[in-house]
TIMI-2910 file (N, C-alpha, C, CB; in pm, 1 decimal, decimal comma, always signed):
<rs>
+----------+----------+----------+----------+----------+----------+----------+----------+----------+----------+----------+----------+------+
!      n_x !      n_y !      n_z !     ca_x !     ca_y !     ca_z !      c_x !      c_y !      c_z !     cb_x !     cb_y !     cb_z ! resn !
+----------+----------+----------+----------+----------+----------+----------+----------+----------+----------+----------+----------+------+
!  -6862,4 !  +8521,2 !  -3299,6 !  -6950,1 !  +8623,5 !  -3332,6 !  -7110,0 !  +8599,7 !  -3334,9 !  -6907,4 !  +8665,1 !  -3457,6 !  Met !
!  -7163,3 !  +8651,3 !  -3269,7 !  -7322,2 !  +8644,8 !  -3274,4 !  -7387,8 !  +8710,0 !  -3393,0 !  -7383,2 !  +8713,8 !  -3150,1 !  Ala !
!  -7495,9 !  +8656,8 !  -3442,7 !  -7567,5 !  +8727,5 !  -3547,3 !  -7660,7 !  +8807,2 !  -3484,3 !  -7632,4 !  +8641,5 !  -3646,0 !  Leu !
!  -7690,6 !  +8922,7 !  -3572,3 !  -7767,9 !  +9038,9 !  -3538,9 !  -7937,3 !  +8979,5 !  -3539,5 !  -7731,3 !  +9170,3 !  -3661,1 !  Gly !
!  -8023,9 !  +9036,9 !  -3495,2 !  -8167,8 !  +9003,1 !  -3518,0 !  -8221,0 !  +8988,8 !  -3655,5 !  -8246,0 !  +9099,9 !  -3458,2 !  Ile !
!  -8261,9 !  +8904,5 !  -3708,2 !  -8305,1 !  +8878,3 !  -3836,3 !  -8218,5 !  +8832,3 !  -3933,6 !  -8357,0 !  +8977,4 !  -3881,2 !  Gly !
!  -8088,8 !  +8790,4 !  -3901,9 !  -7977,6 !  +8732,8 !  -3982,3 !  -7971,1 !  +8587,7 !  -3981,3 !  -7849,7 !  +8782,3 !  -3936,8 !  Cys !
!  -7960,9 !  +8525,7 !  -4076,1 !  -7946,4 !  +8397,2 !  -4084,0 !  -7789,4 !  +8340,8 !  -4098,2 !  -8031,0 !  +8360,8 !  -4193,6 !  Ser !
!  -7717,7 !  +8449,3 !  -4152,7 !  -7585,4 !  +8404,8 !  -4184,6 !  -7506,5 !  +8539,4 !  -4199,7 !  -7581,9 !  +8309,8 !  -4318,8 !  Ser !
!  -7370,3 !  +8534,4 !  -4188,1 !  -7313,9 !  +8656,9 !  -4173,3 !  -7307,8 !  +8732,4 !  -4311,1 !  -7180,2 !  +8639,9 !  -4110,7 !  Arg !
!  -7290,1 !  +8868,2 !  -4307,1 !  -7302,4 !  +8932,3 !  -4451,0 !  -7189,6 !  +8884,8 !  -4523,8 !  -7303,4 !  +9094,2 !  -4454,8 !  Pro !
!  -7173,5 !  +8892,1 !  -4652,9 !  -7074,5 !  +8873,0 !  -4738,3 !  -7110,9 !  +8868,8 !  -4885,8 !  -7012,9 !  +8761,3 !  -4700,6 !  Gly !
!  -7035,6 !  +8800,3 !  -4959,9 !  -7060,4 !  +8791,8 !  -5094,1 !  -7004,8 !  +8629,2 !  -5151,6 !  -6980,3 !  +8926,7 !  -5165,6 !  Lys !
!  -7045,0 !  +8629,9 !  -5247,8 !  -7029,9 !  +8473,3 !  -5300,9 !  -6878,7 !  +8435,2 !  -5298,5 !  -7089,1 !  +8451,9 !  -5467,1 !  Ala !
!  -6782,7 !  +8545,4 !  -5307,0 !  -6663,2 !  +8514,3 !  -5312,3 !  -6611,6 !  +8461,0 !  -5197,4 !  -6600,8 !  +8607,2 !  -5349,7 !  Gly !
!  -6691,3 !  +8483,0 !  -5075,3 !  -6653,4 !  +8430,1 !  -4950,0 !  -6720,4 !  +8291,4 !  -4914,1 !  -6685,9 !  +8531,9 !  -4846,8 !  Asn !
!  -6848,7 !  +8275,8 !  -4974,1 !  -6941,8 !  +8178,2 !  -4953,1 !  -6950,2 !  +8089,7 !  -5067,3 !  -7066,1 !  +8233,5 !  -4922,7 !  Asn !
!  -6917,6 !  +7963,7 !  -5078,2 !  -6924,8 !  +7893,8 !  -5185,0 !  -7067,1 !  +7828,3 !  -5180,4 !  -6809,2 !  +7800,8 !  -5192,9 !  Lys !
!  -7124,4 !  +7869,1 !  -5312,9 !  -7280,2 !  +7851,1 !  -5320,3 !  -7321,8 !  +7728,5 !  -5402,9 !  -7349,6 !  +7980,4 !  -5386,8 !  Thr !
!  -7212,1 !  +7686,1 !  -5480,4 !  -7244,1 !  +7591,8 !  -5609,9 !  -7282,4 !  +7445,0 !  -5555,3 !  -7100,6 !  +7578,4 !  -5719,3 !  Gly !
!  -7268,0 !  +7420,3 !  -5414,6 !  -7314,2 !  +7301,0 !  -5363,0 !  -7471,5 !  +7275,6 !  -5359,7 !  -7260,7 !  +7293,4 !  -5232,9 !  Ser !
!  -7544,7 !  +7386,6 !  -5345,7 !  -7679,1 !  +7383,5 !  -5337,6 !  -7745,1 !  +7422,1 !  -5456,9 !  -7720,2 !  +7457,3 !  -5237,2 !  Trp !
!  -7684,2 !  +7453,3 !  -5562,4 !  -7745,3 !  +7506,0 !  -5675,6 !  -7828,9 !  +7425,4 !  -5749,3 !  -7659,1 !  +7550,4 !  -5754,5 !  Arg !
!  -7953,6 !  +7456,0 !  -5795,8 !  -8028,5 !  +7344,3 !  -5856,0 !  -8015,5 !  +7365,8 !  -6024,3 !  -8195,2 !  +7347,1 !  -5798,4 !  Val !
!  -8000,6 !  +7485,4 !  -6055,1 !  -7966,4 !  +7502,3 !  -6216,6 !  -7833,0 !  +7565,4 !  -6232,0 !  -8076,9 !  +7600,3 !  -6299,3 !  Phe !
!  -7753,0 !  +7528,3 !  -6345,3 !  -7642,9 !  +7591,8 !  -6360,3 !  -7638,1 !  +7653,3 !  -6506,6 !  -7534,2 !  +7501,2 !  -6327,5 !  Lys !
!  -7554,1 !  +7769,2 !  -6540,5 !  -7582,6 !  +7828,2 !  -6675,5 !  -7471,4 !  +7765,5 !  -6766,8 !  -7578,0 !  +7998,3 !  -6675,1 !  Pro !
!  -7527,9 !  +7746,2 !  -6876,3 !  -7434,8 !  +7665,9 !  -7010,9 !  -7417,7 !  +7782,3 !  -7096,5 !  -7522,5 !  +7524,3 !  -7112,2 !  Ile !
!  -7289,9 !  +7826,3 !  -7141,4 !  -7268,0 !  +7936,0 !  -7213,9 !  -7240,8 !  +7878,3 !  -7357,4 !  -7154,0 !  +8022,7 !  -7152,8 !  Phe !
!  -7307,9 !  +7932,7 !  -7454,6 !  -7295,8 !  +7887,9 !  -7606,9 !  -7186,4 !  +7982,1 !  -7652,2 !  -7443,7 !  +7905,4 !  -7704,1 !  Asp !
!  -7071,8 !  +7958,7 !  -7681,9 !  -6983,3 !  +8057,6 !  -7745,0 !  -7007,7 !  +8100,6 !  -7889,2 !  -6852,5 !  +8007,1 !  -7739,1 !  His !
!  -7064,1 !  +8001,8 !  -7961,2 !  -7110,9 !  +8021,3 !  -8091,7 !  -7196,1 !  +8124,7 !  -8100,0 !  -7169,1 !  +7913,9 !  -8142,7 !  Asp !
!  -7285,1 !  +8146,4 !  -7999,2 !  -7393,1 !  +8261,8 !  -8023,5 !  -7345,7 !  +8396,0 !  -7930,1 !  -7561,9 !  +8202,7 !  -7971,4 !  Lys !
!  -7255,0 !  +8361,6 !  -7856,8 !  -7215,1 !  +8492,1 !  -7772,2 !  -7133,5 !  +8599,2 !  -7855,1 !  -7120,8 !  +8448,7 !  -7642,1 !  Cys !
!  -7183,0 !  +8719,5 !  -7837,8 !  -7126,2 !  +8814,8 !  -7894,5 !  -7026,8 !  +8922,5 !  -7805,4 !  -7232,8 !  +8872,9 !  -7955,3 !  Thr !
!  -6982,8 !  +8844,0 !  -7698,7 !  -6874,0 !  +8901,6 !  -7595,9 !  -6915,4 !  +9048,1 !  -7559,7 !  -6714,1 !  +8902,8 !  -7663,9 !  Lys !
!  -7044,9 !  +9067,1 !  -7531,6 !  -7094,2 !  +9188,1 !  -7495,3 !  -7050,8 !  +9224,4 !  -7344,1 !  -7244,6 !  +9184,6 !  -7515,4 !  Cys !
!  -7043,7 !  +9127,0 !  -7262,0 !  -7023,4 !  +9132,1 !  -7116,9 !  -7131,8 !  +9157,7 !  -7041,5 !  -6933,8 !  +9221,6 !  -7081,5 !  Gly !
!  -7265,5 !  +9166,9 !  -7091,2 !  -7369,9 !  +9174,8 !  -7003,7 !  -7373,2 !  +9080,4 !  -6902,0 !  -7480,4 !  +9170,2 !  -7066,6 !  Met !
!  -7342,9 !  +8962,7 !  -6920,5 !  -7356,6 !  +8853,3 !  -6815,9 !  -7270,0 !  +8886,2 !  -6695,1 !  -7314,1 !  +8711,0 !  -6874,3 !  Cys !
!  -7155,4 !  +8924,1 !  -6723,7 !  -7057,2 !  +8955,1 !  -6627,8 !  -7106,2 !  +9098,9 !  -6540,6 !  -6910,4 !  +8972,2 !  -6711,7 !  Lys !
!  -7141,9 !  +9199,3 !  -6610,3 !  -7208,9 !  +9313,2 !  -6546,0 !  -7327,8 !  +9281,5 !  -6450,3 !  -7258,1 !  +9402,2 !  -6652,6 !  Thr !
!  -7406,6 !  +9198,9 !  -6497,6 !  -7530,8 !  +9195,2 !  -6423,1 !  -7524,4 !  +9062,5 !  -6303,9 !  -7659,8 !  +9175,8 !  -6541,3 !  Ile !
!  -7417,2 !  +8993,2 !  -6305,9 !  -7431,0 !  +8877,7 !  -6215,1 !  -7411,1 !  +8925,4 !  -6069,1 !  -7326,1 !  +8764,1 !  -6252,0 !  Cys !
!  -7522,6 !  +8885,0 !  -6000,0 !  -7531,5 !  +8944,6 !  -5851,8 !  -7416,3 !  +8894,9 !  -5768,8 !  -7670,7 !  +8901,6 !  -5775,1 !  Pro !
!  -7359,6 !  +8780,3 !  -5805,7 !  -7239,1 !  +8712,1 !  -5720,2 !  -7106,1 !  +8733,4 !  -5782,1 !  -7256,4 !  +8552,2 !  -5706,0 !  Glu !
!  -7093,6 !  +8804,6 !  -5896,8 !  -6963,0 !  +8846,0 !  -5937,7 !  -6886,7 !  +8731,0 !  -5984,7 !  -6891,3 !  +8914,2 !  -5829,5 !  Gly !
!  -6947,9 !  +8613,6 !  -6035,3 !  -6869,5 !  +8503,8 !  -6040,1 !  -6855,7 !  +8478,8 !  -6186,4 !  -6925,2 !  +8388,4 !  -5961,2 !  Cys !
!  -6879,4 !  +8565,8 !  -6275,7 !  -6854,3 !  +8543,8 !  -6412,9 !  -6705,3 !  +8617,1 !  -6460,0 !  -6985,3 !  +8604,0 !  -6495,1 !  Ile !
!  -6637,2 !  +8557,7 !  -6524,2 !  -6518,3 !  +8614,8 !  -6559,6 !  -6470,9 !  +8599,4 !  -6720,8 !  -6419,7 !  +8553,6 !  -6466,2 !  Glu !
!  -6403,0 !  +8692,1 !  -6773,6 !  -6357,9 !  +8694,0 !  -6897,2 !  -6240,7 !  +8600,7 !  -6927,1 !  -6328,0 !  +8822,1 !  -6925,4 !  Glu !
!  -6259,5 !  +8517,4 !  -7015,4 !  -6135,2 !  +8416,2 !  -7036,5 !  -6036,2 !  +8477,2 !  -7141,1 !  -6187,4 !  +8262,1 !  -7094,5 !  Ser !
!  -5920,4 !  +8405,0 !  -7144,2 !  -5817,7 !  +8447,0 !  -7239,9 !  -5857,8 !  +8497,8 !  -7399,3 !  -5727,0 !  +8325,7 !  -7248,1 !  Glu !
!  -5989,6 !  +8424,8 !  -7438,2 !  -6002,6 !  +8426,1 !  -7572,0 !  -6150,0 !  +8542,6 !  -7577,7 !  -6021,0 !  +8249,4 !  -7637,1 !  Asp !
!  -6152,7 !  +8621,3 !  -7460,4 !  -6254,4 !  +8713,1 !  -7470,2 !  -6393,3 !  +8663,8 !  -7427,1 !  -6257,2 !  +8758,4 !  -7602,5 !  Asp !
!  -6430,3 !  +8526,7 !  -7411,6 !  -6541,5 !  +8477,6 !  -7386,2 !  -6560,4 !  +8470,6 !  -7234,3 !  -6552,2 !  +8357,8 !  -7453,0 !  Phe !
!  -6681,1 !  +8457,5 !  -7183,2 !  -6718,8 !  +8468,9 !  -7043,5 !  -6764,6 !  +8334,5 !  -6990,6 !  -6828,5 !  +8573,7 !  -7025,3 !  Phe !
!  -6708,1 !  +8300,7 !  -6870,3 !  -6734,7 !  +8171,9 !  -6809,9 !  -6773,0 !  +8193,4 !  -6670,7 !  -6616,9 !  +8079,0 !  -6818,7 !  Ile !
!  -6865,8 !  +8110,6 !  -6616,1 !  -6884,8 !  +8134,5 !  -6477,8 !  -6802,3 !  +8039,8 !  -6384,0 !  -7029,7 !  +8122,4 !  -6448,8 !  Pro !
!  -6772,4 !  +8092,4 !  -6273,0 !  -6715,2 !  +8005,6 !  -6173,0 !  -6814,0 !  +7920,2 !  -6101,2 !  -6642,7 !  +8084,0 !  -6076,6 !  Asp !
!  -6836,7 !  +7792,8 !  -6125,4 !  -6942,0 !  +7719,7 !  -6079,3 !  -6928,3 !  +7695,5 !  -5920,9 !  -6948,3 !  +7590,4 !  -6159,5 !  Glu !
!  -6843,7 !  +7730,7 !  -5847,0 !  -6815,2 !  +7698,6 !  -5700,6 !  -6889,6 !  +7804,9 !  -5659,6 !  -6660,5 !  +7693,2 !  -5643,4 !  Thr !
!  -6911,4 !  +7933,8 !  -5705,5 !  -6972,9 !  +8034,4 !  -5662,8 !  -7099,4 !  +8068,0 !  -5712,0 !  -6902,2 !  +8122,4 !  -5674,2 !  Tyr !
!  -7142,4 !  +8024,0 !  -5832,3 !  -7268,4 !  +8066,1 !  -5893,2 !  -7375,6 !  +7999,4 !  -5827,1 !  -7274,5 !  +8039,6 !  -6038,9 !  Cys !
!  -7484,0 !  +8069,5 !  -5798,4 !  -7582,1 !  +8005,6 !  -5718,9 !  -7706,7 !  +7979,0 !  -5820,3 !  -7620,5 !  +8099,4 !  -5587,7 !  Lys !
!  -7680,2 !  +7989,0 !  -5951,8 !  -7773,6 !  +7924,1 !  -6031,2 !  -7898,0 !  +8025,0 !  -6040,3 !  -7809,6 !  +7780,1 !  -5969,4 !  Gly !
!  -7909,0 !  +8148,2 !  -6029,0 !  -8029,0 !  +8219,9 !  -6028,8 !  -8071,1 !  +8258,4 !  -6165,7 !  -8017,1 !  +8335,6 !  -5945,3 !  Cys !
!  -8007,9 !  +8244,5 !  -6267,5 !  -8053,0 !  +8267,3 !  -6391,1 !  -8048,6 !  +8409,2 !  -6450,1 !  -8175,4 !  +8222,2 !  -6391,6 !  Gly !
!  -8009,9 !  +8501,5 !  -6375,3 !  -8023,5 !  +8637,0 !  -6433,2 !  -7933,6 !  +8655,6 !  -6567,2 !  -7980,3 !  +8744,9 !  -6321,2 !  Ile !
!  -7823,0 !  +8598,5 !  -6559,9 !  -7737,8 !  +8600,1 !  -6671,4 !  -7809,7 !  +8567,6 !  -6810,7 !  -7628,0 !  +8502,6 !  -6643,9 !  Cys !
!  -7869,1 !  +8443,6 !  -6778,7 !  -7926,9 !  +8393,5 !  -6885,0 !  -8081,1 !  +8475,4 !  -6930,0 !  -7940,3 !  +8240,5 !  -6848,5 !  Ala !
!  -8133,2 !  +8523,8 !  -6842,2 !  -8253,5 !  +8611,9 !  -6870,2 !  -8203,2 !  +8728,0 !  -6952,6 !  -8325,7 !  +8665,3 !  -6734,4 !  Glu !
!  -8096,3 !  +8799,5 !  -6931,6 !  -8036,0 !  +8927,2 !  -6960,7 !  -7962,7 !  +8930,4 !  -7074,4 !  -7957,2 !  +8970,5 !  -6862,3 !  Glu !
!  -7911,8 !  +8811,5 !  -7128,4 !  -7826,6 !  +8772,0 !  -7241,3 !  -7886,7 !  +8826,0 !  -7373,5 !  -7811,6 !  +8615,1 !  -7246,9 !  Cys !
!  -7867,2 !  +8935,2 !  -7433,9 !  -7916,8 !  +8978,7 !  -7556,6 !  -7917,1 !  +8866,6 !  -7684,8 !  -7832,1 !  +9101,0 !  -7589,5 !  Pro !
!  -7805,8 !  +8797,7 !  -7664,8 !  -7810,1 !  +8702,6 !  -7786,3 !  -7857,1 !  +8541,4 !  -7761,0 !  -7658,9 !  +8701,7 !  -7846,8 !  Ser !
!  -7901,6 !  +8540,8 !  -7648,0 !  -7961,9 !  +8408,4 !  -7584,3 !  -7851,8 !  +8292,8 !  -7591,7 !  -8104,2 !  +8357,5 !  -7669,7 !  Asp !
!  -7733,4 !  +8334,5 !  -7566,2 !  -7617,9 !  +8246,6 !  -7559,9 !  -7603,5 !  +8178,6 !  -7413,2 !  -7487,4 !  +8331,7 !  -7597,2 !  Ala !
!  -7699,3 !  +8202,2 !  -7329,3 !  -7685,9 !  +8122,2 !  -7194,2 !  -7816,5 !  +8048,3 !  -7174,3 !  -7656,5 !  +8221,1 !  -7061,5 !  Ile !
!  -7796,1 !  +7925,1 !  -7159,8 !  -7925,4 !  +7846,4 !  -7103,2 !  -7900,1 !  +7800,7 !  -6964,1 !  -7963,9 !  +7713,1 !  -7192,2 !  Thr !
!  -8019,6 !  +7774,6 !  -6895,1 !  -7990,5 !  +7709,0 !  -6774,5 !  -8032,7 !  +7558,9 !  -6767,6 !  -8054,1 !  +7783,7 !  -6668,1 !  Met !
!  -7951,2 !  +7494,0 !  -6720,5 !  -7960,2 !  +7339,8 !  -6722,3 !  -7991,4 !  +7293,1 !  -6570,7 !  -7811,9 !  +7269,2 !  -6779,6 !  Glu !
!  -8063,6 !  +7182,0 !  -6567,5 !  -8079,5 !  +7140,9 !  -6427,4 !  -7955,9 !  +7061,9 !  -6368,2 !  -8205,6 !  +7053,9 !  -6416,8 !  Gln !
!  -7903,6 !  +7103,4 !  -6253,0 !  -7794,0 !  +7031,6 !  -6198,1 !  -7808,4 !  +6892,5 !  -6169,8 !  -7756,7 !  +7088,7 !  -6087,4 !  Glu !
!  -7699,6 !  +6809,0 !  -6213,4 !  -7692,8 !  +6663,2 !  -6183,4 !  -7615,2 !  +6645,4 !  -6088,6 !  -7653,5 !  +6580,2 !  -6282,8 !  Glu !
!  -7647,5 !  +6582,9 !  -5987,4 !  -7569,6 !  +6561,8 !  -5850,0 !  -7583,5 !  +6395,9 !  -5812,7 !  -7646,1 !  +6667,5 !  -5715,1 !  Lys !
+----------+----------+----------+----------+----------+----------+----------+----------+----------+----------+----------+----------+------+
</rs>
C-alpha cells in the first residue's frame, strides 16, 4: 500500500504502533499522591493508561511515547517524567 502525499507513515494509533522503543522520557506514577481522578487516562493522546484492579492508573510503556501530557495535567502532581535509560 502506497502512502499518500505528505504521509510518513500509515494512519493509526499507538495501539497498533509500538512507540516505547524510541521514547526519551517515561512517566512515573506516585500512588501515594494519586487521588484516582482518572485525568491521566482521559487526556492521554495514545490511550495507553489503564486502570488497575486497585483503581490506580498505570501506563503501558510499550505504547507510551513519553509526551508528558499526563504529568502536566495531573491535578495532584502524582506523575513525574524521568529520562529513559536504555
